[in-house]
TORDREN-740208 format. One line per 3 residues: number of its first residue (from 1); for each residue z, y, x of N, C-alpha, C. Coordinates in steps of 0.05 Angstrom, whole numbers, plus 32768, in hexadecimal, padded with zeros to 4 digits. Last residue first. Layout:
BEGIN
NUM> Z/Y/X/Z/Y/X/Z/Y/X ~ ...
//
This chain:
BEGIN
327> 8929/8A31/89A9/8941/8A24/899C/895A/8A2C/89AA ~ 88F5/8A5F/899B/8908/8A52/89AD/891F/8A46/899E ~ 88D5/8A7D/897A/88CF/8A60/897C/88E1/8A51/898E
324> 88E0/8AB1/897E/88EA/8AA3/8966/88E5/8A85/8967 ~ 88C7/8ABE/89AE/88E4/8ABD/89AD/88EE/8AAD/8995 ~ 888E/8A92/89B7/889A/8AAB/89B1/88B8/8AA8/89AF
321> 8875/8A69/89EC/8885/8A6C/89D4/888E/8A89/89D0 ~ 8832/8A70/8A03/884F/8A70/8A08/885D/8A74/89EE ~ 87FF/8A73/89F2/8805/8A5F/8A06/8822/8A5D/8A0D
318> 87E1/8A7D/89B2/87F4/8A84/89C7/87F8/8A6D/89DA ~ 87BB/8A7C/8988/87B5/8A6F/89A2/87C7/8A79/89B8 ~ 87C3/8A8E/8954/87C0/8AA2/8969/87B9/8A97/8985
315> 879C/8A6D/8921/87B3/8A6E/8932/87AE/8A82/8949 ~ 878C/8A67/88DF/8783/8A74/88F8/879C/8A79/890A ~ 8793/8A29/88BF/879F/8A43/88C5/8793/8A4E/88DF
312> 876B/8A06/8891/8773/8A0A/88AC/877D/8A27/88B0 ~ 8786/89FC/884E/8771/8A03/8861/877C/8A08/887D ~ 87A4/89C6/8830/87A9/89DF/883E/8792/89E5/8851
309> 8790/89A9/87F3/878D/89A9/8810/8793/89C4/881C ~ 87B4/898D/87BC/87A6/89A4/87C9/87A6/89A1/87E7 ~ 87A8/894B/87A9/87BB/895D/87B4/87AD/8974/87C2
306> 877D/893B/8771/8782/893F/878E/8799/8951/8794 ~ 878D/890D/873E/8787/8928/8745/878E/892D/8763 ~ 8771/88CA/8740/8787/88DD/873F/877E/88F9/8747
303> 8737/88B4/871A/874A/88B4/8730/8760/88C8/872C ~ 871A/8889/86E8/8723/88A3/86F1/8737/88A1/8708 ~ 86F1/8852/8701/8705/885D/86EF/870D/8879/86F9
300> 86BC/8825/8705/86C6/883E/870E/86D9/8849/86F9 ~ 86BF/87DF/870F/86BD/87F5/86FC/86C9/880E/8708 ~ 869A/87AD/8733/86B1/87C0/8731/86AA/87D6/871D
297> 868B/876F/874A/8686/8781/8733/869E/8793/872F ~ 8667/8743/8774/867E/8754/8770/8677/8768/8759 ~ 864E/8701/8781/864C/871B/8774/8667/8729/8773
294> 8634/86DB/87B9/8640/86DE/879F/863E/86FA/8795 ~ 8616/86BD/87E3/8632/86C6/87E6/863E/86C8/87CA ~ 85E2/86B0/87D9/85F1/869E/87EA/860E/86A6/87ED
291> 85D0/86F3/87CE/85C8/86D7/87CE/85D8/86C7/87E2 ~ 85FB/8721/87B3/85ED/8719/87CC/85E8/86FB/87CB ~ 8603/8753/8784/85FF/8737/8788/85F0/8732/87A2
288> 862B/8783/8764/861B/877C/877B/861A/875E/877E ~ 8635/87B5/8733/8635/8798/8739/8622/8793/8750 ~ 865B/87E7/8717/8649/87E0/872D/864C/87C3/8734
285> 8662/880C/86DE/8668/87F2/86EA/8652/87EC/86FF ~ 8682/8848/86C7/866B/883A/86D3/8674/8820/86E0 ~ 86B3/885E/86BB/86A6/884D/86A7/868E/883E/86B2
282> 86AB/889A/86DF/86BD/8887/86D3/86AF/8878/86BC ~ 866B/889B/8703/8680/88A7/86F3/8693/8892/86E8 ~ 863F/88A5/873A/864F/8894/8729/8665/88A3/871B
279> 8607/88D3/8738/861F/88C8/8744/862F/88B8/8730 ~ 85C8/88BD/8717/85DE/88D0/871D/85F5/88C3/872C ~ 858D/889F/8738/85A2/88A1/8723/85B9/88B4/872B
276> 8586/88E1/8749/857E/88CE/8735/857D/88B2/8742 ~ 858B/8919/875F/85A0/8905/875D/859B/88F3/8745 ~ 854D/8922/8783/855F/8928/876D/8574/8912/876C
273> 852C/890F/87AA/8531/892B/87AA/8543/8934/8793 ~ 8521/88DA/87B4/8516/88E6/879C/851A/8904/879A ~ 8539/88CE/87E5/851D/88C8/87E2/8511/88D7/87C9
270> 856E/88DE/87DD/855F/88E9/87F2/8541/88E5/87EF ~ 857D/88BE/87B2/857D/88DB/87AF/856C/88E8/87C4 ~ 857B/888C/87CA/8568/8892/87B5/8567/88B0/87B0
267> 85A7/8890/87EE/858C/888C/87F8/8577/8893/87E3 ~ 85D1/8897/87CA/85CB/88AC/87DD/85AF/88A9/87E8 ~ 85D8/8866/87AF/85CB/887D/87A1/85C2/8892/87B4
264> 85C5/882C/87D5/85D8/8840/87CD/85C9/8856/87BF ~ 859A/880B/87D7/85B5/87FF/87DD/85CB/8812/87D8 ~ 8566/8819/87CF/8579/881D/87BA/8594/8810/87BE
261> 854D/8807/87FF/8541/8803/87E5/8555/8805/87CE ~ 857D/87E9/882E/856A/87FC/8824/8561/87F7/8808 ~ 85C5/87DE/8836/85A9/87D6/8836/8597/87EC/882B
258> 85F8/87FA/885E/85EA/87F9/8844/85CD/87F0/8847 ~ 861A/87CF/888D/860E/87E9/8885/85FE/87E4/886C ~ 8631/879F/8897/8615/87A2/889F/860C/87BF/889D
255> 8675/879F/88B0/8661/87A3/889B/8645/87A8/88A6 ~ 86A3/8774/88C9/868D/8785/88D1/8678/8787/88BB ~ 86E7/8766/88CF/86D0/8767/88BD/86BC/877C/88C8
252> 8712/8739/88F2/8704/8753/88F1/86EC/8751/88DF ~ 8721/8704/88F7/8728/8712/88DF/871C/872D/88DC ~ 872A/8704/893C/8727/86F4/8924/8731/8702/890C
249> 8711/8740/895C/8724/872A/8958/8720/871C/893D ~ 86F1/875F/8992/86F0/8759/8975/8702/8741/8972 ~ 8700/878C/89C7/8704/8773/89B9/86FC/8774/899C
246> 86D5/87AC/89F8/86EE/87AA/89E8/86EE/878F/89DA ~ 86A3/87B1/8A0D/86B8/87BE/8A1B/86D3/87BD/8A0D ~ 8688/87A1/89D1/8680/87AB/89EB/8698/87BB/89F8
243> 868E/878F/899E/86A0/8784/89B3/869B/878F/89CF ~ 8665/87A8/8982/8681/87AF/897C/8694/87A5/8991 ~ 8639/878E/8999/863E/87AA/899E/865A/87B2/8999
240> 8641/875A/8985/8640/875E/89A1/8645/877B/89A8 ~ 863E/8764/894E/8657/875A/895A/8658/875F/8977 ~ 8608/8772/894A/861D/8785/8942/8638/877D/894F
237> 85F1/8743/895A/85ED/875B/896B/8601/8771/8964 ~ 85FE/8722/8931/8607/871B/894C/8605/8733/895F ~ 85E4/873A/8906/8601/873C/8907/860B/8735/8923
234> 85A9/875C/891F/85B7/8745/8914/85D5/8749/8916 ~ 858D/879C/890E/859C/878B/8921/85A8/8773/8912 ~ 8574/87AF/88E2/8567/87B3/88FB/8575/87A4/8912
231> 856E/878A/88A5/857F/8796/88B9/856F/8799/88D3 ~ 854F/876B/8884/8544/8785/888C/8557/8795/889E ~ 856C/873F/8875/855C/873C/888D/854E/8756/8895
228> 857F/874A/8843/8591/874F/885A/8582/874E/8874 ~ 8553/876C/8818/8559/8753/8827/856B/875A/883F ~ 8560/878E/87DA/8557/878D/87F5/855C/8771/8800
225> 8566/87BB/87A4/8561/879F/87AD/8556/879F/87C9 ~ 8585/87E5/8772/857C/87DF/878D/8579/87C2/8792 ~ 858F/87E8/873C/8589/8800/874A/857D/87FB/8766
222> 858D/87CA/86FC/8589/87C6/8719/8580/87E0/8726 ~ 85BD/87D5/86CC/85A2/87DC/86D5/859F/87DA/86F3 ~ 85F2/87CC/86C1/85DF/87B8/86B9/85C2/87BE/86C1
219> 860E/87F6/86D8/860E/87F3/86BA/85F7/87E1/86B1 ~ 85E7/87EE/870F/85FB/8800/8703/85F8/87FE/86E5 ~ 85DE/87BC/8741/85D8/87C8/8727/85EE/87DA/871F
216> 85C0/87A0/877B/85D6/87B0/876F/85CC/87BC/8755 ~ 85B3/8769/87A8/85AC/8779/8790/85C5/8788/8786 ~ 8593/8744/87DA/85AA/8756/87D4/85A2/8768/87BC
213> 8583/8706/87F7/857C/871A/87E3/8595/8729/87DB ~ 8582/86F8/883B/8591/86F6/8822/8589/870D/8810 ~ 8570/86E1/8870/855F/86EB/885B/856E/86E7/8840
210> 858B/86F1/88AD/8591/86E3/8894/8581/86F0/887D ~ 8565/86E8/88EA/8571/86F9/88D5/8576/86E9/88BC ~ 8549/86C9/890D/8566/86C5/890B/8574/86D6/88F7
207> 8513/86C8/890E/8521/86D9/8921/853F/86D5/8922 ~ 8506/86A8/88E3/84FF/869F/88FE/850C/86AF/8914 ~ 8541/86AE/88B9/8525/86AE/88BE/851F/86A6/88DB
204> 8575/868A/8897/856C/8698/88AF/854E/8697/88B1 ~ 858B/866C/886F/857D/8685/8867/8571/8694/887F ~ 85A9/8644/8883/858F/863C/8878/857E/8655/8871
201> 85DA/865B/8890/85C6/8656/88A5/85AB/8650/889B ~ 8601/865F/886A/85EB/8672/8869/85D6/866E/887E ~ 8629/863B/8874/861C/863A/885A/8604/864B/8858
198> 863F/8648/88A6/862D/8631/88A4/861E/862F/888A ~ 8662/8673/889C/8648/8678/88A8/8635/8661/88A4 ~ 8684/8673/885D/8682/866C/8879/8665/866D/8883
195> 8693/86AA/8835/8682/8692/8837/867E/868C/8855 ~ 86C7/86C3/8812/86BD/86C2/882D/86AD/86A7/8830 ~ 86BE/86E5/87D3/86CB/86D2/87E4/86BD/86D3/8800
192> 86A3/870E/87BC/86BA/8704/87AD/86CA/86F0/87BE ~ 86BD/8743/87E7/86BF/872C/87D6/86A4/8720/87D0 ~ 86D5/8784/87E8/86CF/876D/87F9/86D2/8754/87E7
189> 86CE/87C9/87E0/86CF/87AF/87D3/86C6/879A/87E7 ~ 86F3/87FE/87F3/86DE/87ED/87FD/86E1/87D1/87EF ~ 870C/883F/87EA/8707/8825/87DE/86F0/8817/87EC
186> 8719/886B/880A/8727/8867/87F1/8723/884C/87E5 ~ 86FD/887C/8837/8713/886A/883B/8723/8864/8821 ~ 86D1/88A0/8833/86CC/8883/8834/86E5/8872/8830
183> 86DE/88D4/8835/86C6/88CE/8826/86C1/88B0/8824 ~ 8706/88D7/8859/870E/88D5/883D/86F6/88D0/882B ~ 86D9/88CB/8886/86F6/88C5/8884/86FD/88C2/8866
180> 86A0/88BE/88B0/86AC/88C5/8897/86CA/88BC/8896 ~ 86BB/88EC/88E2/86B9/88DF/88C7/86A4/88CA/88C7 ~ 86A2/8928/8902/86B2/8910/8900/86AE/8903/88E5
177> 8686/8956/88FE/867F/8944/8914/8691/892C/8916 ~ 868A/8975/88D3/869D/897B/88E9/8697/896A/8901 ~ 8669/895F/88AF/8660/8978/88BB/8672/8980/88D3
174> 8686/8936/889A/8674/892F/88B0/8667/8948/88BD ~ 86A4/894D/886F/86B1/8942/8887/869E/8940/889F ~ 867C/8959/8849/868C/896F/8855/8698/8965/8870
171> 8668/8926/883D/8656/893A/8848/8665/8951/8855 ~ 8695/890B/8828/8689/8902/8841/8677/8918/884E ~ 869C/8926/87F8/86B1/8927/880C/86A5/8920/8827
168> 866B/8918/87DF/8672/8935/87E3/8688/8937/87F8 ~ 866B/88E0/87DE/8657/88EE/87ED/865E/890C/87F2 ~ 8694/88B0/87E5/8696/88CA/87D7/8684/88DD/87E7
165> 8685/886C/87E0/8682/8884/87EF/8683/889D/87DD ~ 8693/8827/87EC/8693/883E/87DA/8694/8858/87E9 ~ 8676/87F6/8803/8682/880C/8811/8680/8825/87FF
162> 867C/87B6/87F3/8673/87CF/87E6/8683/87E6/87F3 ~ 8669/8777/880C/8679/8790/8811/866C/87A7/8802 ~ 866F/8731/880B/8662/8749/8801/8674/8760/8805
159> 8674/8708/8848/867C/8710/882D/866D/8729/8825 ~ 8674/86D1/8877/8669/86EA/886C/8674/86EF/8850 ~ 8691/86B5/88B4/8683/86B4/889A/867B/86D0/8891
156> 869B/86B3/88EC/86A8/86A0/88D9/8698/869E/88BF ~ 867D/86BB/8929/867A/86C1/890D/8688/86AB/88FC ~ 867D/86AD/895D/8694/86BB/8954/8692/86C3/8937
153> 864D/8698/896B/8663/8685/8969/867D/8692/895F ~ 862F/86C6/8971/862A/86B4/895A/8641/86A0/8956 ~ 863F/86DE/89A1/864A/86E8/8988/8645/86D5/8970
150> 8620/86C7/89C8/863C/86BF/89C6/8648/86C7/89AB ~ 85F1/86E3/89BD/85F2/86C6/89BC/860E/86BB/89B9 ~ 8600/8718/89C6/85F9/870F/89AB/85F9/86F1/89A8
147> 863B/8716/89F0/861E/8718/89ED/8618/8711/89D0 ~ 8679/873B/89EE/8669/8724/89E7/864B/872A/89E8 ~ 86A8/8758/89FC/868F/875B/8A0A/867D/8742/8A06
144> 86D6/8727/89E2/86D1/8742/89ED/86B7/8741/89FD ~ 86F5/8706/89AA/86E2/8708/89C0/86DE/8724/89C9 ~ 8713/86D8/897B/8714/86EF/898C/86FE/86EE/89A2
141> 86EE/86BF/8942/8700/86BB/895A/86FD/86D3/896C ~ 86D3/86D0/8915/86E2/86B7/8914/86F3/86B1/892C ~ 86C6/870A/88EE/86C9/86FE/8909/86DB/86E5/8908
138> 869D/870E/88B8/86B9/870C/88C0/86B9/86FE/88DB ~ 866C/873D/889F/8673/8724/88AD/8690/8726/88B5 ~ 8653/8757/8862/8665/8758/8879/8668/873D/8885
135> 861F/877A/8842/862B/8760/8849/863C/8764/8861 ~ 861B/87AF/8810/861B/87A4/882C/8624/8787/882C ~ 860E/87E8/87EC/860B/87CB/87EC/8608/87C0/8808
132> 8636/881B/87D8/8625/8812/87EE/8626/87F4/87F0 ~ 863C/8851/87A6/8641/8835/87B0/8630/8831/87C9 ~ 865A/8892/879B/8643/8880/87A0/864D/8864/87A8
129> 866B/88CF/877C/8673/88B4/8784/865A/88A2/8786 ~ 8679/890A/877B/8660/88FE/8782/8665/88E2/878D ~ 86A9/8923/8776/8698/8923/875E/867D/8916/8763
126> 86EC/8920/878F/86D0/8919/8791/86C2/891A/8776 ~ 8723/8927/878C/8712/893E/8794/86F5/8938/8795 ~ 8736/88E5/8798/873F/8900/8792/872B/8915/879D
123> 8705/88B4/8784/8717/88BF/8798/871E/88DC/8792 ~ 8708/888F/8749/86FA/88A4/8757/870D/88B1/876B ~ 871E/884B/874F/8723/8867/8747/8712/887A/8757
120> 8704/8810/873D/8702/8823/8754/8707/883F/8749 ~ 871F/87D0/872B/8715/87EB/8724/8716/87FC/873D ~ 8709/8790/8746/871D/87A5/8742/870F/87BF/873A
117> 86EB/8764/8752/86E9/876E/8736/86FD/8784/8731 ~ 86F3/8757/8788/86D8/8756/877D/86D5/8763/8761 ~ 8726/8785/87A3/871A/876C/879B/8700/876E/878C
114> 8728/87B4/87DB/872E/87AC/87BF/871E/8793/87B9 ~ 8742/87D7/8813/8732/87C1/8808/873B/87B9/87EC ~ 8760/87FC/882D/8752/8805/8814/8741/87EF/8808
111> 8772/87EC/885D/8786/87ED/8847/8779/87F5/882C ~ 874A/87F2/8881/874F/87D7/8878/8763/87D6/8861 ~ 871B/8825/8882/8738/8820/887C/873D/8804/8872
108> 86EC/8823/88B9/86F5/882C/889F/8710/881F/8899 ~ 86CA/883A/88F1/86E0/882B/88E8/86E9/8835/88CC ~ 8682/8839/88F6/869B/8847/88F5/86B1/8834/88EC
105> 8647/8831/8920/865A/8828/890C/8672/883B/890B ~ 8603/8825/8935/861A/8837/8931/862D/882C/891C ~ 85E1/8801/8966/85EB/8800/894B/8604/8812/8948
102> 85B4/8829/898E/85CB/8816/898C/85D5/8817/8970 ~ 8584/8845/8989/858D/883C/89A3/85A3/8827/89A2 ~ 8578/8858/8958/8569/8841/8961/8573/8835/897B
99> 8597/8886/8954/859D/886F/8942/858F/8856/894C ~ 8580/88AB/8976/8598/889D/897F/859F/8885/896E ~ 8557/88C4/8959/8551/88AF/896D/8569/889F/8976
96> 8566/88C9/8912/8569/88D3/892D/8563/88BD/8942 ~ 8534/88C4/88E2/854B/88B7/88ED/854E/88C0/890A ~ 851C/88F6/88B7/8519/88E9/88D2/8534/88DD/88DA
93> 8519/8915/888C/8514/88F9/8888/8513/88E9/88A2 ~ 8542/894B/8872/852F/8940/8884/852B/8922/887F ~ 856C/8958/8851/8551/895F/8848/853B/8955/885A
90> 859F/8949/885D/8594/8960/886B/8578/8968/8862 ~ 85AE/8920/8838/85C2/8932/8844/85B5/894B/884F ~ 8580/8905/8828/8593/890E/8814/85A6/8923/881F
87> 8568/88F7/8859/855A/8909/8846/856E/8915/8832 ~ 858F/88D4/886B/858A/88EC/887A/857B/8900/8869 ~ 8589/88AB/8845/85A2/88BC/8844/859E/88D5/8855
84> 8558/8896/8854/855B/88A2/8839/8574/88B4/8838 ~ 8562/8883/8888/854D/8896/8883/8551/88A4/8869 ~ 858A/885D/887F/8590/8875/888F/857C/888A/888A
81> 856E/8837/8861/8585/8845/8855/858A/885F/8865 ~ 8547/8826/8886/853F/8832/886D/8555/8842/885F ~ 8566/880E/88AF/8557/8827/88B4/8550/8835/889A
78> 85A4/87F3/88AE/858B/87F3/889F/857D/880E/88A2 ~ 85D5/87F5/88C6/85C1/87E5/88D3/85A6/87E4/88C4 ~ 860B/880F/88D2/85F5/881A/88C3/85DB/880E/88CF
75> 864C/87EF/88CA/8635/87F8/88D9/8621/8806/88C7 ~ 8691/87F1/88CA/867A/87F2/88B9/8662/87FE/88C8 ~ 86CA/87CA/88D7/86B5/87DB/88E2/869E/87DA/88CF
72> 870C/87C0/88CC/86F3/87C0/88BE/86E0/87D4/88CB ~ 8743/8796/88E2/8732/87AE/88E5/8719/87AA/88D4 ~ 8760/876B/88CD/876E/877F/88DD/875E/8799/88E1
69> 8756/8759/8887/874C/875C/88A3/875C/8770/88B3 ~ 876A/872E/885C/8774/8748/8865/876C/874C/8882 ~ 8737/870F/8833/874B/870F/8849/8754/872B/884D
66> 871B/8717/8803/871F/86FC/880D/8734/86FA/8823 ~ 873B/8742/87D4/872A/873F/87EC/872F/8724/87F9 ~ 874A/871B/8798/8751/872F/87AC/873C/872E/87C2
63> 873F/870D/8755/8736/8709/8770/873D/8721/8782 ~ 876C/86FA/8727/8761/8712/8733/8759/870C/874F ~ 875D/86C2/86FB/876C/86CF/8711/875E/86E9/8717
60> 873D/86A6/86D8/8759/86AA/86D0/876A/86B9/86E5 ~ 870B/869C/86EB/870E/86B2/86D8/872A/86B6/86CE ~ 8713/866F/870B/870F/8689/8718/8713/86A0/8704
57> 8745/863F/86FD/872D/864C/86F4/872A/8668/8701 ~ 875C/8617/8731/8764/862C/8720/874A/863B/8717 ~ 875E/85D0/873E/8750/85EA/873E/875C/85FD/872A
54> 8791/85AF/8764/8782/85B2/874B/8775/85CD/874A ~ 878A/8594/87A6/8795/85A7/8794/8784/85A9/877B ~ 8772/8570/87CA/878F/856D/87C4/879A/8581/87B1
51> 873D/857A/87D6/8745/855F/87CF/8761/855D/87C3 ~ 873B/85B0/87E3/872A/85A6/87CE/8733/858A/87C4 ~ 875E/85AF/880F/8766/85BD/87F7/8755/85B4/87DF
48> 8740/8593/8835/8759/8587/882B/8762/8595/8811 ~ 8716/85B7/883D/8710/859D/8831/8729/8590/8827 ~ 8734/85E1/8855/8727/85E5/883C/8720/85CB/882E
45> 8743/85CA/8885/8757/85D2/8872/874C/85D6/8856 ~ 870F/85C4/889C/8720/85AC/8897/8736/85B2/8883 ~ 86FF/85F8/88A0/86F0/85E6/888F/8700/85CD/8888
42> 8725/860A/88C4/8724/8616/88A9/8715/8603/8896 ~ 8718/85EE/88F3/8732/85E9/88E6/8732/85F4/88C9 ~ 86E4/8604/88FC/86E8/85E7/88F8/8703/85E1/88EA
39> 86F0/863E/8900/86E0/8633/88EB/86E4/8615/88E7 ~ 8734/8654/890E/8719/864C/8916/870A/863D/8900 ~ 8763/866C/8903/8764/8650/890D/8749/8646/8916
36> 8754/869C/88EE/875F/869C/8909/8761/8680/8915 ~ 8744/868B/88BC/8730/8697/88CE/873A/8696/88EB ~ 8775/867A/88A7/875F/8666/88AC/874B/8671/88BF
33> 8791/86AB/88A5/879C/8694/88B5/8785/8680/88BB ~ 8771/86C5/8880/8771/86CF/889B/877D/86B9/88AE ~ 877E/86A8/8853/8763/86A5/885D/8762/86AF/887A
30> 87C0/868B/885B/87AE/86A0/8852/8792/869A/885E ~ 87F5/8662/8846/87DD/8665/8857/87CA/8679/884B ~ 8824/8655/882D/881D/8671/882F/8805/8676/8841
27> 8815/8616/8810/8829/862A/8819/881F/8646/8818 ~ 87D0/8600/8813/87ED/85FC/8811/87FE/8613/881B ~ 879D/8621/87EB/87A7/8616/8805/87C5/8612/8803
24> 8782/8613/87AB/8794/8621/87BC/879A/8612/87D6 ~ 8743/8619/8792/8756/8605/879B/8768/8611/87B1 ~ 8723/8631/8759/8730/8638/8772/8745/8623/8779
21> 86EE/860D/8738/8701/8622/873B/870C/8625/8757 ~ 86CA/85E3/873A/86D8/85E8/8720/86ED/85FE/8722 ~ 86B5/85E2/876D/86A3/85E1/8756/86B0/85E9/873C
18> 86DE/8611/8793/86D1/85F7/878D/86C0/85F9/8774 ~ 86F3/863A/87C4/86E4/863A/87AB/86D6/861F/87A8 ~ 8735/8635/87DF/8718/862E/87E1/870C/8630/87C5
15> 8768/8667/87EB/875D/864C/87E8/873F/864A/87EA ~ 87A5/8689/87E0/878C/8686/87EE/8782/866A/87EB ~ 87C9/86B4/87B3/87C3/869A/87BF/87A9/869B/87CD
12> 87FD/86DE/879A/87E3/86DB/87A7/87E1/86BF/87B4 ~ 881B/86EA/875C/881C/86DB/8775/8800/86D9/8780 ~ 8818/86FF/8728/8827/870E/873D/8829/8700/8758
9> 87F7/86DB/870D/8813/86DC/8706/8824/86EA/871C ~ 87CC/86DA/8744/87D1/86CF/8729/87EF/86D0/8724 ~ 8799/86EC/8770/87B4/86F2/8766/87B6/86E7/8749
6> 8777/86D0/87AA/8779/86D9/878E/8796/86DE/8786 ~ 8743/86C4/87D8/875F/86CC/87D4/8761/86D7/87B8 ~ 8718/8690/87F1/871E/86A6/87E0/873C/86AB/87E0
3> 86E0/8672/8812/86FD/8677/8811/8703/8691/8801 ~ 86B0/8641/8810/86B7/865C/8807/86D5/865F/8804 ~ 8684/861E/883D/869C/8620/882D/86A3/863D/8826
//
């Protein structure tokens, strides 16, 4: 089953994607409410919506992110992507040994999520804008210190994720040993809807990886294609690691990280030694399609002018207040 959230005439609704359009859930029920209720209850509510509500044409509404997650973690689970980006950033081509030891992730901004067809403003101060083709899983129930086997029962479903990246801002930030921060938190596309886990089980290979075809194009020209099964860790293993010594909760979003073979421009720049294709500019349209899930399509538009940044002040490192500092 596929659950969606949309806006029409200034009002947001949640419901199920049917053969002829979107079927609204009753009242103010949200997709996050369904996720927290658990997959069996969500499927039951979805079936009732299909039977009891008239469809709204998808092309008559603005699709919003399928849910409002409490947290968003984004991993880096594709070796090919990491290898290419390392070349782009440092000129080397070696993935650090620590990457192989455990799946790395960062927390990104849940308030920066945008819908499947929303415009993406260039972030303030950036001139090197990039996309990142990913699949995200949504946690279906709370859990802590889960094993990978236990984690499979905590998967509610999957959606497409574009982790938009300002490479120039990101590069400066990460030299400090923190981040990414402003290089990432301006926009993350999530959509077009949330597909329940049972719909994708048929795509699992013998190891348990999901063999989903992933493609991305810029202005109609395909730039990247990969299989989700090229992840070095399964989603269940990512969930297990995220929950290690802490909690994951229903509604949390975990991104796979960017796929290889052109899943982002940064990887291609590293492999080719030049910025070919060039960074994204206003007017460019980025479309991503993941087999079994759906497509998202966003247009880049001009952004706002940046507020000037105050440089760090050299401080005297006094340990006692001066006379002028007394009240």
